[in-house]
C-alpha positions in Angstrom: 34.6 172.7 87.0 33.9 174.7 83.7 33.2 178.4 84.1 29.8 178.1 82.4 28.5 175.4 84.8 26.2 176.8 87.5 26.1 174.6 90.5 23.1 174.7 93.0 24.3 175.5 96.5 22.1 174.1 99.2 23.4 176.7 101.6 22.0 179.6 99.6 18.3 178.6 100.3 17.5 177.9 96.7 18.6 181.2 95.3 20.8 179.6 92.6 18.0 177.3 91.5 15.6 180.2 91.3 18.1 182.2 89.2 18.5 179.1 87.0 14.8 178.6 86.5 14.3 182.3 85.8 17.0 182.0 83.1 15.4 178.9 81.7 12.1 180.8 81.3 14.0 183.5 79.4 15.7 180.9 77.3 12.3 179.2 76.6 10.9 182.5 75.4 13.9 183.1 73.2 14.1 179.5 72.0 17.9 179.3 72.0 19.5 176.5 69.9 22.0 174.0 71.3 23.9 171.2 69.6 24.4 168.6 72.2 27.7 167.3 70.8 30.8 169.2 69.6 29.6 172.8 70.1 29.7 174.7 73.4 26.8 173.5 75.6 24.7 175.6 77.9 24.3 173.5 81.1 23.8 173.9 84.8 24.0 171.3 87.5 21.0 171.1 89.7 21.2 168.5 92.5 22.6 165.4 90.8 21.5 166.5 87.2 22.8 168.6 84.4 20.5 171.0 82.5 20.7 171.0 78.7 18.9 173.7 76.7 17.2 172.5 73.5 15.2 173.6 70.5 12.4 174.4 71.1 11.6 170.8 70.0 7.9 170.2 69.3 6.9 166.8 70.7 3.1 166.9 70.8 0.6 168.8 68.7 -2.9 167.4 69.1 -4.1 169.5 66.1 -2.0 167.1 64.0 -2.4 163.8 66.0 -4.4 162.7 69.0 -7.2 165.3 68.8 -8.8 167.4 71.4 -8.8 166.5 75.1 -12.1 167.0 76.9 -13.0 167.7 80.5 -12.5 164.7 82.8 -10.2 162.9 80.4 -6.6 161.8 81.1 -4.2 161.1 78.3 -0.8 159.3 78.6 2.0 160.8 76.5 4.1 157.8 75.5 6.5 160.1 73.6 8.0 160.7 77.0 8.3 157.0 78.0 11.4 155.9 79.8 12.2 159.3 81.1 12.2 158.5 84.9 15.8 160.0 85.1 14.8 163.2 83.4 13.1 166.4 84.3 11.6 168.2 81.3 11.6 172.0 80.7 8.6 172.6 78.4 6.3 175.2 77.0 2.7 174.0 77.2 0.2 175.8 75.0 -3.6 175.3 74.8 -5.3 176.4 71.6 -8.8 176.4 70.2 -10.2 176.1 73.7 -13.9 175.5 74.4 -15.4 176.5 77.7 -13.0 177.3 80.6 -10.7 174.9 82.4 -7.2 173.8 83.1 -4.7 171.1 82.1 -2.5 169.3 84.6 0.7 167.6 83.3 2.4 165.2 85.5 4.6 162.0 85.8 2.6 159.1 84.4 4.0 156.8 87.2 1.7 158.7 89.6 -1.8 157.3 89.8 -3.7 160.6 90.2 -3.4 164.0 88.6 -1.7 166.8 90.6 -4.0 168.8 92.7 -3.2 172.0 90.8 -3.2 173.2 87.3 -0.3 173.5 84.9 -2.1 175.9 82.5 -5.5 177.6 82.7 -7.9 179.1 80.1 -11.0 181.1 80.4 -13.4 181.1 77.5 -13.6 179.6 74.0 -11.2 180.3 71.2 -8.2 181.1 73.4 -4.5 180.5 73.0 -2.5 180.4 76.2 1.1 179.3 76.8 3.0 178.5 80.0 6.5 177.4 80.9 6.8 174.4 83.2 9.3 171.9 84.6 7.9 168.4 84.8 9.4 165.2 86.3 9.5 162.4 83.7 8.3 158.9 84.4 9.0 155.3 83.2 5.5 155.4 81.7 5.9 158.9 80.3 3.8 161.9 81.2 0.1 162.3 81.7 -2.2 165.2 80.9 -5.5 165.7 82.8 -8.2 168.1 81.6 -10.5 169.6 84.2 -14.3 170.0 84.1 -16.9 168.1 82.0 -17.3 167.2 78.4 -18.3 170.9 77.5 -14.6 171.9 78.2 -12.0 170.8 75.6 -8.8 172.0 74.0 -6.0 171.2 71.7 -2.5 171.3 73.3 1.0 171.7 72.1 4.2 170.7 74.0 7.6 172.1 73.0 10.6 170.8 74.9 13.1 173.7 75.6 15.4 171.8 77.8 15.9 168.9 80.2 17.7 167.9 83.4 19.6 164.7 83.0 21.2 162.7 85.8 24.8 162.0 85.2 24.2 158.3 84.7 21.2 158.6 82.4 21.5 158.1 78.7 20.0 160.7 76.3 16.3 159.7 75.6 15.6 158.6 72.0 13.7 161.8 71.1 16.8 163.9 72.1 19.2 161.6 70.3 17.0 162.0 67.1 17.0 165.7 67.5 20.7 165.8 68.1 21.3 163.8 65.0 19.0 166.1 63.0 20.9 169.2 64.2 24.3 167.6 63.4 23.1 166.7 59.9 21.9 170.2 59.3 25.3 171.6 60.6 27.2 169.3 58.2 25.0 170.4 55.3 25.5 174.1 56.1 29.3 173.8 56.4 29.6 172.5 52.8 
């Protein structure tokens, strides 16, 4: 086993996983860059998956496409379709908020939103960010906005890493990002 591979030990009561998740939060804040092929990879085994740090890679920005989400609405994020073998490490940001409320982000294969918030805001004109780990689904991810139509917000999702089961292929969005990074590396080496 490589020295840089951290394996979760069920006998330690989750301490290794907590250290890993704490480290991922630090990596998310620093936005470390990782080329998934050729270069050294930052990875850690958790259960039957391997963690790969990315980007950050902006996947969703409702200021550019999709528009605001209002209280009581649920939106399916098809950009994450076919990710049932993945667990995403993301930074979720709400911006240009109206009213107070929360967003819940969850696996779109689940019929109802989670009973708790992923990110909260209080008041209009706020910008709030939060690091989260979200299980992917075959149908993608869903975002639920609490409250009524007087609450609304734009949101941004930046992927900072993902857990991939050993059998799972890289999702298209990661392959595209990997190709972009490799192209940039070739350009810089000339």
